[in-house]
Phi, psi and omega in degrees: 000137182251129180252150171271128184232139176270123181238085184063247178264016183231156171259147171211152175265137182232139178204173177248138178278188183294341180261004181084006178282139182286130178238154178212161178214129177290138178247357176120171182281155180291336179288336181247348181234122179285166176300319182298317179294322178294320180294319178295325177294323178295318181295320179297317180295321175299318181295320178298316176297327179293319183282323182237080183304329181298339183286343175297331185265358185290125178270198176301132178295146183288168175288159186302313182295321178297316181292321179300313177298320180296313182301313179300321180297319180290330188263345189303319187288338183239015179235147181285168180298321180295320177293320179298320180297319180293323175301315182292321177296319181293317177299323176298318176297316180303319184278355170274339178267317183244151177296135179304330181269003182284135177290139186290340175281357180267354174277114178264170179300324182293313180286335182298331181295342177301329179298313180298317180299318178300308186289334181275354181299134183301332181294333180292329182059038177265137177291162180297322177294325178290319175301316181296325181295313181294323178295318179294321179296320177296319178300321183294316182298317182280330177295326182289326175296319179291321178296330178272009180062027178278323176233159184273326180227159172266103185297347182259002190291345180254006176278131183295129179225022177287126180291155178295163180306128181286135177284117184254029179262028180294163188289141173253117184273110183286168175300318183294320178296316180300315180299321181291323177296315181294326182296330178276349184263327195298333178275354185255311185206104182297331179298329179297320179300317180297316182297311184290327179291325179292323181286316188276327185258345178237358176068025181283149169292157183301314181294331178287321178296322179290331180277340192299133179244162181301327180293343179278354180266125174263095185295323184290324181260001178056050183226161171246139175260115180263125182242147181291154176297135180060016181070008181269122178271129178231186182295334180248003178222108178218151180293128181206160179250129186239130177284151178261129172291151184310318184293327176286320181298313180298318181295315179296318182297319180295314179297320182292318185276332186261321190234346181293126181279141175304135180084358176270116183277320185280145179288314180253123183245077178230148176286139183293335183294140175059022177299314183295321180294318180292318181296321179298321180293318178296323179293320179291322177298331179279353180097013179245165176270131181299143182261162175297151177049066188309308185281320181298325177298320175302319179295319181294319180299320177300312180297320178304318181293313180296323179288326180291337177279359179081015178291149181307131185300314184295324175296316179296318178296326178293317180294322182282336179083037174209174185276169178292331178296314177298321177299316181292322184281322191241343190243329184286133177222127177285125182265156183296328178296325179291320177296320181295324176300323180284316185279344183054038180273137175248164186301321183278003178281343184286123181292145178274000000 
């Protein structure tokens, strides 16, 4: 039960938390708030406590830096290094806009817009997508405080954070191009064939392909078992089973039976340094121009192929290790072959 109490020239709401400890909240001065308004505020607070019982126990909200440190500590065990880096970068921006010692419940929706103004300043030279990323991350940080009943509202929840339309014109590496690149590699370094095949034919991330071991291959079911680094499951690293296309299965089986040395656990034995530079060299030697995000493009190509084959979207997303929303935004690309299937257009149909 919440009572209205007069405290000299001020109104305040008073109640007992779940442990019987007395709690109170100021409602304003009597000169600016009538008794009727104060009673209405008490009723609204009672309704809020009924919907969110945990807020009865909420003490003073922590300072911005204290909450950021707490949030990082809570997220560290289940977030990747890349995600933790984004959290820290976002918090650095927050503390340039707001005082580090400012209580987070003192940030209002009005003052929250200062973050967007700061990030959008031309001097920052941040792209629209980067600004949207930092705003989304800020929403996540404060939504967690709201979920834990530390604050009543998320002051950043109404700031637009939709990323710009993703450019889906990334390079598509055809089977013919891939074979030509691999033909120039095979006499130099066989491990490179395995690495590129795992990325292009199984949609593995570069770090996943480099971690893959022979024990992760299920020869009877023609699948690969992808496991997170250090066994930690994060948003971008989760345990999943990936089917092997026949060309990948045949390649792995040949390498395992003919060339795999006894006692070597890893499928690909390459040093991580200069991989992008060497791959770019192989592409140039094959007569092509290197494309942006060399290895990640191969992963995107694999998903494009699977979706183009009409395979169930949720199955493909499960194999790739991300959500359908991520697939739609970042991975799916309509191929000219798919359009041709619908239009039933042939090369000689084009009028001269």
